[in-house]
C-alpha positions in Angstrom: 48.3 -8.6 133.4 45.7 -11.1 134.3 43.1 -9.6 131.8 45.4 -9.8 128.8 46.9 -13.3 129.5 44.5 -15.3 127.3 45.6 -13.4 124.1 49.2 -13.5 125.2 48.9 -17.3 125.7 47.7 -17.6 122.1 50.6 -15.6 120.8 53.0 -17.7 122.9 51.5 -21.0 121.7 51.9 -19.8 118.1 55.6 -19.0 118.8 55.0 -15.4 117.9 57.5 -13.1 119.8 56.0 -10.2 121.6 57.2 -7.4 123.9 55.9 -7.3 127.4 56.1 -4.1 129.5 55.3 -4.4 133.2 55.2 -1.8 135.9 57.7 -2.8 138.6 57.7 0.3 140.8 55.8 3.6 141.2 56.0 6.7 143.2 53.6 9.5 144.1 50.5 9.7 141.8 51.4 7.1 139.2 48.1 6.0 137.5 48.8 2.2 137.4 50.3 0.1 140.1 53.0 -2.6 140.0 52.0 -5.6 137.9 50.1 -3.5 135.3 51.2 -4.6 131.8 51.1 -3.8 128.2 52.1 -6.1 125.3 53.0 -5.4 121.7 52.5 -8.4 119.4 52.1 -9.3 115.8 51.0 -6.6 113.4 51.8 -4.0 116.1 48.7 -5.1 118.1 48.7 -3.5 121.6 47.0 -5.1 124.6 46.8 -3.6 128.1 48.0 -0.4 129.6 50.8 0.8 131.9 49.9 4.4 132.5 46.4 5.1 131.2 47.8 6.7 128.0 50.6 8.9 129.3 53.6 6.9 128.1 52.1 4.2 126.0 53.6 5.6 122.8 57.1 5.4 124.1 56.5 2.0 125.6 55.2 0.8 122.2 58.5 1.7 120.6 60.5 0.1 123.5 58.6 -3.1 123.1 59.4 -3.3 119.4 63.1 -2.7 120.1 63.4 -5.4 122.8 61.7 -8.0 120.4 64.2 -7.0 117.7 67.2 -7.1 120.0 66.2 -9.9 122.3 67.4 -7.9 125.3 65.2 -6.7 128.2 65.3 -3.0 129.1 64.4 -1.0 132.2 62.8 2.4 131.7 61.6 5.1 134.1 59.1 7.8 133.2 58.3 10.9 135.3 57.0 14.4 134.9 59.3 17.0 133.4 58.7 20.7 134.1 61.5 21.6 131.7 59.9 20.2 128.6 56.1 20.2 128.6 56.1 18.1 125.4 58.4 15.4 126.8 57.1 11.9 127.2 56.1 11.5 130.9 53.4 11.3 133.5 51.2 14.4 133.6 50.1 13.5 137.1 53.5 14.2 138.5 54.3 10.7 139.6 57.0 8.3 138.4 56.8 4.8 137.0 59.5 2.2 136.3 58.9 -0.5 133.7 60.6 -3.7 132.8 60.2 -4.3 129.0 61.2 -7.7 127.9 60.8 -10.0 124.9 58.7 -13.2 125.4 59.3 -16.3 123.4 59.4 -20.0 124.4 63.2 -19.8 124.5 63.4 -16.6 126.7 60.6 -17.6 129.0 59.9 -21.4 128.9 57.4 -21.2 131.7 55.1 -18.5 130.3 52.5 -20.9 128.8 52.2 -22.9 132.1 51.8 -19.7 134.0 49.1 -18.4 131.8 47.3 -21.8 132.0 47.5 -21.7 135.8 46.0 -18.3 136.0 43.2 -19.3 133.6 42.4 -22.3 135.8 42.6 -20.4 139.1 45.7 -22.2 140.3 48.1 -20.0 142.3 51.5 -19.1 140.8 54.2 -16.5 141.3 56.5 -15.2 138.6 59.9 -13.7 139.8 61.8 -11.7 137.1 65.2 -10.1 137.3 64.9 -6.3 137.0 68.5 -5.2 137.6 71.9 -6.5 138.6 74.5 -8.9 137.4 71.9 -11.6 136.6 70.4 -11.5 133.1 67.7 -8.9 133.1 64.4 -10.4 132.2 65.3 -13.9 133.5 62.2 -15.5 135.0 61.4 -18.1 137.6 57.9 -19.4 137.9 57.0 -20.7 141.4 54.0 -22.9 142.2 53.3 -24.3 145.7 54.8 -27.6 144.7 57.1 -26.9 141.7 59.5 -24.4 140.1 60.3 -23.8 136.4 63.1 -21.6 135.1 66.1 -20.0 136.7 67.4 -16.5 137.6 71.0 -17.4 137.0 72.4 -19.1 140.2 71.1 -21.9 142.3 71.5 -19.8 145.5 69.4 -17.0 144.1 66.8 -19.5 142.9 66.5 -21.0 146.3 66.1 -17.7 148.1 63.6 -16.3 145.6 61.6 -19.5 145.6 61.1 -19.3 149.4 60.1 -15.7 149.3 57.9 -16.1 146.2 55.8 -18.8 148.0 55.5 -16.5 151.0 54.2 -13.6 148.8 51.9 -16.0 147.0 50.2 -16.9 150.3 49.5 -13.2 150.7 48.6 -12.5 147.1 51.3 -9.8 147.1 53.4 -8.3 144.3 56.7 -6.7 145.4 60.3 -5.8 144.6 62.9 -7.7 146.5 66.7 -7.4 146.7 69.4 -10.1 147.0 73.0 -10.7 146.7 74.0 -12.4 143.4 73.8 -15.8 145.1 70.7 -15.1 147.1 72.2 -13.4 150.1 69.4 -11.8 152.1 71.2 -8.7 153.3 72.6 -7.6 150.0 71.1 -5.7 147.1 73.1 -6.6 144.0 70.1 -8.1 142.3 66.6 -6.6 142.1 63.8 -9.1 141.5 60.1 -8.3 140.7 57.9 -10.9 142.4 54.4 -10.9 140.9 51.7 -13.2 142.5 48.8 -14.6 140.6 46.6 -15.8 143.4 43.1 -17.0 142.7 40.5 -14.2 142.8 39.4 -13.2 146.3 36.0 -14.4 147.4 32.9 -12.3 148.1 30.2 -14.0 150.1 26.8 -12.4 149.9 24.2 -13.6 152.3 20.5 -12.9 151.6 19.3 -13.4 148.0 17.4 -10.1 147.7 17.5 -7.4 145.0 20.4 -5.7 146.8 22.3 -9.0 146.6 22.0 -9.1 142.8 23.4 -5.6 142.5 26.2 -6.2 145.0 27.1 -9.4 143.1 27.3 -7.5 139.8 29.7 -4.9 141.2 31.7 -7.5 143.1 32.2 -9.4 139.8 33.3 -6.1 138.2 35.9 -5.7 140.9 37.3 -9.2 140.3 35.8 -11.2 143.2 34.5 -14.8 142.9 31.0 -14.5 144.1 28.8 -16.8 146.2 25.3 -15.9 147.2 23.7 -17.9 150.0 20.2 -17.9 151.3 18.1 -20.5 153.3 15.0 -19.7 151.2 15.0 -21.7 147.9 12.3 -19.5 146.4 14.9 -16.6 146.4 18.2 -18.4 145.9 17.8 -19.2 142.2 20.7 -18.8 139.7 18.4 -16.9 137.2 18.2 -14.0 139.6 21.9 -13.4 139.6 24.6 -12.7 137.0 26.2 -15.6 135.1 29.1 -17.2 137.0 27.7 -16.4 140.4 27.5 -19.5 142.7 24.1 -19.7 144.4 23.7 -21.9 147.5 20.6 -22.8 149.4 21.6 -23.3 153.0 21.4 -21.6 156.4 24.0 -18.8 156.2 25.9 -19.6 159.4 26.0 -23.3 158.5 27.4 -22.6 155.0 30.0 -20.2 156.4 31.1 -22.8 159.0 32.0 -25.1 156.2 33.6 -22.5 154.0 37.3 -21.3 153.9 37.9 -17.6 154.3 41.1 -15.6 154.3 42.4 -12.1 154.7 41.1 -11.1 151.3 37.5 -12.4 151.7 34.6 -10.0 151.7 31.4 -10.9 153.6 28.2 -8.9 153.0 25.3 -9.8 155.2 22.1 -8.5 153.6 19.5 -10.6 155.4 18.7 -8.1 158.2 16.8 -10.8 160.0 18.0 -11.7 163.4 17.4 -15.5 163.0 19.8 -15.4 160.0 22.3 -12.6 160.6 23.1 -13.0 164.4 24.4 -16.6 164.1 26.1 -15.7 160.8 27.9 -12.7 162.2 28.8 -14.6 165.3 30.7 -17.0 163.0 32.0 -14.3 160.6 33.5 -12.0 163.2 35.6 -14.8 164.6 37.4 -15.8 161.4 39.7 -14.1 158.8 38.1 -11.6 156.4 39.0 -8.3 154.8 35.6 -6.9 155.2 32.4 -7.8 157.1 29.4 -5.6 156.5 25.8 -5.9 157.5 22.7 -4.2 156.1 20.1 -2.6 158.2 18.9 0.6 160.0 20.8 2.1 162.9 18.1 0.6 165.2 18.6 -2.8 163.6 22.4 -2.4 164.1 21.9 -1.5 167.8 19.7 -4.5 168.4 22.0 -6.8 166.4 25.1 -5.6 168.4 23.2 -6.2 171.7 22.4 -9.8 170.6 26.0 -10.4 169.5 27.3 -9.1 172.8 25.0 -11.5 174.6 26.4 -14.3 172.4 29.8 -13.5 173.8 31.6 -11.5 171.1 34.2 -9.1 172.5 34.6 -5.4 171.6 37.6 -6.0 169.4 35.6 -8.6 167.4 32.6 -6.3 167.1 34.8 -3.5 166.0 35.4 -5.4 162.7 31.7 -5.1 161.8 30.8 -2.4 159.2 27.2 -1.7 160.0 25.2 -0.2 158.5 27.4 -1.2 155.6 28.5 1.2 152.8 29.6 4.8 152.6 27.2 7.8 152.9 26.4 8.5 149.2 22.7 9.1 149.7 22.1 5.8 147.9 18.5 4.7 147.3 18.3 2.0 144.6 19.9 -1.4 144.9 22.5 -0.4 142.3 23.4 2.8 144.2 23.6 0.9 147.5 26.0 -1.6 145.7 28.2 1.3 144.7 28.3 2.6 148.3 29.3 -0.9 149.5 32.0 -1.3 146.9 33.3 2.1 147.7 33.6 1.1 151.4 35.4 -2.1 150.5 37.9 -0.3 148.3 38.5 2.4 150.8 39.1 -0.2 153.6 41.4 -2.2 151.4 43.7 0.8 150.5 43.3 3.0 153.6 41.2 5.6 151.8 39.2 8.1 153.8 36.0 8.1 151.7 36.2 11.9 151.5 35.9 13.8 148.2 39.3 14.2 146.7 38.7 17.9 146.5 38.7 17.9 150.3 42.0 16.0 150.6 45.7 16.8 150.0 48.7 14.7 149.2 49.0 11.6 147.0 45.8 10.5 145.3 47.0 6.9 144.9 48.4 5.7 148.3 50.6 2.6 147.9 49.5 0.0 150.4 50.1 -3.7 150.5 47.6 -5.8 148.6 
């Protein structure tokens, strides 16, 4: 939903009711994951997508109906062998959507949530999907405040605690509670959607490959920083708009920079005086991906130096070197694609093999 929020915020500020459909659960090969959203606003304008085109027509009608009735609805779409012309997912999966009306009365926190997302401030939205509580009721949870209610104080307290935990992980999940927030009951189903700040991609070495990696990292939704100790190369004009460019020794910059379990670190310097102290620091801190450029000979020499520096085998096993998947890449842009492919595969547990050579679900459902 992040990409359509600016326009939704304008509708909301103008007090124009709109219908918002959000994927709350999927199974098998559903094309969009939980959190994907589609909105229907004034003059039947449509924003976003929940299935890549399979069920959008039916969702369009549902969104109109909930705006007219003021009541949220839950809808599930799957594949039907009995009726080839039925509305459903041709991929054979199943998707469940919460379709709800959004107005300043039904969702008093929506504007504040949209503003927080735009400003990069973390916020989680918990929405009742099913149960005795009012379907579509929302609770917006920030690290230090809460707006809205799900119906009972006990439910609000339990969901607030869980929402802050999920926000720390950047996770989007379904949770189940008793009507007063009891942990071991499942009367109420709540969809918890986290809007954490974009994950960071740290690119070290301001070379042509770095510019290509920064472009594809931006496309994937990362907040990019490029760092190099050489000011002649580390200039903003060599990189896409919005990329932070820092002139500093890479290991010194990393020592003063926060990383977490979503951070991606790409070491493109392939120069021992830069990358050995940098990797010594990187491999001892949280990160989702740590990759280093270089030949196999460079990798062997680098690993030997890192071992001499005291890194253990478990620490060294986190290093993806040479970085990227084997795509036969030659140009900086092609290498960037191979690096991005490895990052995505590692994030979701993909094998990197051609889909024609695999079996089972195409879209595995792993934690974000």
